[in-house]
C-alpha positions as CSV (number, residue, x, y, z in Angstrom):
1,R,106.3,13.8,74.1
2,E,107.7,10.2,74.4
3,D,110.9,11.5,75.9
4,V,109.1,13.6,78.5
5,L,107.1,10.5,79.6
6,F,110.2,8.4,79.7
7,M,112.0,11.0,81.9
8,A,109.0,11.3,84.2
9,D,108.8,7.6,84.6
10,S,112.6,7.0,85.2
11,P,113.9,6.8,88.8
12,I,116.3,9.5,89.8
13,P,119.7,8.3,91.2
14,V,119.7,8.7,95.0
15,K,122.7,11.1,94.9
16,E,120.7,13.4,92.6
17,E,117.4,13.3,94.5
18,K,117.7,16.7,96.1
19,K,118.7,18.7,93.0
20,V,117.0,20.0,89.9
21,L,118.5,18.2,87.0
22,S,119.1,19.7,83.6
23,G,121.5,19.4,80.6
24,R,124.3,16.9,81.2
25,D,122.8,15.9,84.5
26,L,120.2,14.0,82.6
27,G,122.7,11.8,80.8
28,Y,121.9,8.9,83.1
29,L,118.4,8.9,81.5
30,L,119.9,8.3,78.0
31,R,122.1,5.6,79.3
32,R,119.2,3.9,81.1
33,L,117.2,4.1,77.9
34,E,120.0,2.4,76.0
35,V,120.4,-0.3,78.6
36,E,116.7,-1.0,78.5
37,R,116.9,-1.3,74.7
38,A,119.8,-3.6,75.1
39,L,117.8,-5.8,77.5
40,H,115.0,-6.1,74.9
41,R,117.5,-6.9,72.2
42,G,119.2,-9.4,74.5
43,L,116.0,-11.2,75.0
44,E,115.1,-11.2,71.3
45,E,118.5,-12.0,70.0
46,R,119.5,-14.3,73.0
47,T,122.7,-12.4,73.7
48,F,122.5,-13.2,77.4
49,E,124.9,-15.8,78.8
50,V,125.1,-17.7,82.0
51,Y,128.6,-18.1,83.6
52,Y,129.3,-20.4,86.6
53,Q,131.3,-19.0,89.5
54,P,132.8,-21.8,91.5
55,V,131.9,-22.3,95.2
56,Y,134.5,-23.9,97.5
57,D,134.2,-25.4,100.9
58,M,136.8,-23.4,102.9
59,P,138.1,-26.1,105.3
60,S,138.8,-28.7,102.6
61,L,139.2,-26.2,99.7
62,S,137.1,-28.6,97.6
63,L,134.8,-27.5,94.8
64,V,131.2,-28.0,96.1
65,G,129.0,-25.9,93.9
66,A,128.6,-22.9,91.6
67,E,126.7,-19.7,91.3
68,A,125.0,-18.9,88.0
69,L,125.8,-15.4,86.9
70,L,124.0,-13.6,84.1
71,R,126.0,-11.6,81.5
72,L,124.7,-9.4,78.7
73,H,126.8,-9.0,75.5
74,D,125.0,-6.4,73.4
75,R,125.9,-5.6,69.8
76,V,125.5,-1.9,70.4
77,L,126.7,-1.3,74.0
78,G,129.1,-4.2,74.3
79,N,129.3,-5.9,77.7
80,V,126.8,-4.4,80.1
81,P,127.5,-5.2,83.8
82,P,124.8,-6.8,85.9
83,A,125.0,-4.0,88.4
84,E,123.8,-1.8,85.6
85,F,121.3,-4.0,83.8
86,I,119.6,-5.7,86.7
87,P,118.0,-2.6,88.3
88,V,116.9,-1.5,84.8
89,A,115.4,-4.9,84.2
90,E,113.5,-4.7,87.5
91,Q,112.2,-1.2,86.6
92,A,111.3,-2.1,83.1
93,G,109.4,-5.2,84.1
94,V,111.6,-7.8,82.4
95,I,113.4,-9.2,85.4
96,D,111.0,-12.2,85.4
97,K,111.9,-13.1,81.8
98,L,115.6,-12.9,82.8
99,G,115.1,-15.0,85.8
100,G,113.2,-17.6,83.8
101,F,116.1,-17.7,81.2
102,V,118.7,-18.2,83.9
103,L,116.7,-21.0,85.6
104,E,116.2,-22.8,82.3
105,E,120.0,-22.5,81.5
106,V,120.9,-23.8,84.9
107,C,118.4,-26.7,84.6
108,A,119.8,-27.6,81.1
109,F,123.4,-27.5,82.6
110,I,122.4,-29.8,85.5
111,A,120.5,-32.2,83.3
112,G,123.5,-32.3,81.0
113,G,125.5,-34.0,83.8
114,V,128.5,-31.7,84.1
115,P,127.8,-30.7,87.7
116,D,127.5,-34.3,88.8
117,E,130.8,-35.1,87.0
118,L,132.5,-32.3,88.8
119,G,130.9,-33.3,92.2
120,L,128.9,-30.1,92.5
121,S,126.1,-30.5,94.9
122,Q,124.2,-27.3,94.0
123,I,124.0,-24.4,91.6
124,G,123.0,-21.1,93.1
125,V,120.4,-19.0,91.2
126,N,119.9,-15.4,92.1
127,L,116.4,-14.2,92.6
128,S,114.9,-10.7,92.5
129,V,112.4,-10.1,95.2
130,L,110.2,-8.7,92.4
131,Q,110.2,-12.1,90.8
132,C,109.3,-13.9,94.1
133,I,106.3,-11.8,94.9
134,Q,104.6,-12.7,91.5
135,P,101.4,-14.7,92.3
136,D,102.4,-17.8,90.4
137,F,106.2,-17.6,90.9
138,A,106.7,-20.8,93.0
139,A,104.5,-22.9,90.6
140,R,106.4,-21.7,87.6
141,M,109.8,-22.4,89.2
142,K,108.7,-25.9,90.1
143,A,107.4,-26.5,86.6
144,V,110.6,-25.4,84.9
145,V,112.7,-27.7,87.1
146,A,110.4,-30.6,86.7
147,G,110.3,-30.1,83.0
148,F,114.1,-30.7,82.9
149,G,113.8,-33.7,85.3
150,V,116.2,-31.9,87.7
151,D,116.2,-32.7,91.5
152,P,115.1,-29.4,93.2
153,A,117.7,-30.0,95.9
154,K,120.3,-29.2,93.2
155,I,119.0,-25.6,93.0
156,N,119.9,-23.1,95.7
157,F,117.9,-19.9,95.3
158,E,119.8,-16.8,96.5
159,I,118.0,-13.7,97.6
160,T,120.1,-10.5,98.1
161,E,119.6,-9.1,101.6
162,S,119.7,-5.6,100.3
163,V,116.6,-6.0,98.3
164,A,114.4,-7.5,100.9
165,T,110.7,-6.7,100.4
166,N,108.1,-4.6,102.1
167,D,105.8,-7.7,101.9
168,Y,107.6,-10.2,104.1
169,N,104.5,-12.4,104.3
170,A,104.4,-12.9,100.6
171,L,108.1,-13.6,100.4
172,D,107.9,-16.0,103.4
173,A,105.0,-17.9,101.7
174,V,107.0,-18.3,98.5
175,I,110.2,-19.4,100.3
176,R,108.2,-21.9,102.4
177,D,106.4,-23.3,99.3
178,L,109.7,-23.8,97.4
179,K,111.5,-25.2,100.4
180,S,108.7,-27.8,100.8
181,G,109.3,-28.7,97.2
182,G,113.0,-29.5,97.9
183,F,114.7,-26.3,97.0
184,T,117.1,-24.5,99.3
185,F,117.7,-20.8,99.9
186,A,120.6,-18.6,100.8
187,M,120.8,-15.0,101.8
188,D,123.2,-13.2,99.5
189,D,125.2,-10.2,100.7
190,Y,124.3,-11.1,104.3
191,G,125.4,-8.6,106.9
192,T,125.3,-5.6,104.6
193,G,123.0,-3.8,107.0
194,Y,119.5,-4.4,105.6
């Protein structure tokens, strides 16, 4: 019975939407279930890691910032790529916890002084629109950053263009609130057609 409910609740891949799925076609469900379990293990066992991808100014080729990238190293599945675990985290309702973890790691990194030593002006933090439209999202982000004593101008929130929301008013209100608090925003994957 639990398997039937899981299958009914799982989204079908776009390429499979027009077919009746059976047998091996349903393998994606088993993988999704394993990834969801890995997400919960990762949160419990703290097997997520934040890596920093450098951001360069093109004309001068100087290092100016970095983008925080979340990685999952699971004891059962090994390394699970973000392109696989992020959609599952959104569907499973744990994207907010992952986002909070990343922001805390970034704030600890900034507060530790390494970005200033390297001359990094900002650290990019990816946001899921599902995080942004939570009622208390902006207040929680401000509280985390203030708790670490980090200047909000050091945080550049990135929202992927491809996951823009149906509720632009709510997203606009959150962006305005955070921008008025000193944070900056960037559109990630701009120009991909959304």
